[in-house]
C-alpha positions in Angstrom: -6.2 -4.9 13.4 -7.1 -1.8 15.4 -4.8 -0.8 18.2 -6.4 -0.6 21.6 -7.4 2.9 22.8 -7.1 4.1 26.3 -8.9 7.3 27.2 -7.0 9.6 29.6 -9.0 12.8 30.2 -10.1 14.2 26.9 -7.2 12.9 24.9 -7.0 9.4 23.4 -3.7 7.8 23.9 -2.5 5.2 21.4 0.6 3.0 21.7 3.3 3.7 19.1 2.6 2.1 15.8 5.2 0.3 13.9 5.7 -0.3 10.2 4.2 -3.8 10.5 0.9 -2.2 11.6 0.6 -0.8 8.0 1.4 -4.1 6.4 5.0 -3.2 5.6 7.3 -6.2 5.7 11.0 -5.8 5.6 12.9 -8.6 3.9 16.6 -8.9 3.4 18.0 -10.4 0.2 19.9 -13.0 2.3 16.7 -14.2 3.9 14.8 -14.3 0.6 17.5 -16.3 -1.2 18.3 -18.7 1.7 18.0 -22.3 0.6 17.3 -21.3 -3.0 20.7 -22.3 -4.5 20.3 -24.5 -7.5 16.5 -23.9 -7.7 15.4 -21.8 -10.7 12.9 -19.1 -9.4 9.6 -19.1 -11.2 8.7 -16.1 -13.3 5.6 -14.1 -12.4 4.0 -14.8 -15.8 4.4 -18.6 -15.4 1.2 -20.2 -14.4 1.0 -22.7 -11.6 -2.2 -24.8 -11.8 -2.8 -24.7 -8.0 -2.5 -21.0 -7.3 -4.3 -17.9 -8.8 -2.3 -15.3 -10.6 -2.2 -12.8 -7.7 -2.5 -14.3 -4.3 -2.9 -12.7 -0.9 0.8 -12.9 -0.3 1.5 -11.0 -3.4 -1.0 -8.3 -2.5 0.7 -7.8 0.9 4.1 -7.4 -0.7 2.7 -4.6 -3.0 2.0 -2.2 -0.2 2.9 1.5 -0.1 4.5 3.0 3.0 2.6 6.3 3.4 4.4 7.2 6.5 7.4 8.2 4.4 5.4 10.9 2.7 5.3 14.5 4.0 2.4 15.7 6.0 1.6 18.2 3.2 1.4 15.3 0.7 -0.9 13.3 2.9 -3.2 16.3 3.4 -3.3 16.9 -0.3 -4.3 13.3 -0.9 -7.0 13.6 1.8 -8.3 16.8 0.3 -8.3 15.4 -3.3 -10.3 12.3 -2.3 -12.4 14.1 0.3 -11.5 11.6 3.1 -13.3 12.1 6.4 -10.9 12.4 9.4 -10.9 14.4 12.5 -9.3 17.9 12.5 -6.1 17.5 14.5 -5.1 14.1 13.1 -1.5 12.9 13.5 0.7 11.9 10.6 0.5 8.2 11.6 -3.3 8.3 11.8 -3.6 10.1 8.5 -1.2 7.7 6.8 -3.3 4.7 8.1 -6.5 6.3 6.9 -5.0 6.9 3.5 -3.5 3.4 3.3 -7.0 2.0 4.0 -8.5 4.2 1.3 -5.7 3.4 -1.2 -6.1 -0.4 -0.6 -9.9 -0.1 -1.3 -9.4 1.4 -4.7 -10.1 -0.7 -7.7 -8.6 -0.2 -11.2 -10.0 -1.4 -14.5 -6.6 -2.5 -15.9 -7.8 -3.1 -19.5 -9.2 0.4 -19.6 -6.1 2.1 -18.1 -3.8 0.2 -20.5 -5.9 1.1 -23.6 -5.9 4.8 -22.4 -2.2 4.7 -21.9 -1.6 3.2 -25.4 -3.9 5.8 -27.0 -2.1 8.6 -25.2 1.3 7.2 -26.2 0.3 6.9 -29.9 -1.1 10.4 -29.9 2.1 11.8 -28.4 0.2 13.4 -25.6 2.5 11.7 -23.0 5.4 14.0 -22.3 
C-alpha cells in the first residue's frame, strides 16, 4: 500500500499519511463490546477447530506505532539494524521503513523462552 508520489521539481511530495497507513487501528471499548452481552468471550488459549492459533486479524492488532517514538530513537534503531534509507528522511518515512523491518523479523519463541528461563534461574536478570 504505497502512497502515490508526485514529483514537483527535485522534491518528492507525498500526501499526509495517517495512522491507518501503518496498520494502526483505533478501537473503542464500546464498539468492541457492542452486542456481546450475555456471550462469554473465548480465551486466547482455547482452541477453535476451524481457525489457526494466530490469524491475520490477530497479527494486525499486534502492531507497534513507531510514529510515537522520538526521531533519535528511530535513528538509533536504523543504525543498530543498518537499515538503508535516504539521508534526509522524514520521521514518518523512517517510521514506515522501521515498521516494515520490524514486521519482517522472526523469533524462535522456544529458544527465547528457554534463554529467559535460564537467565532467570541464574539470577542474571536484574
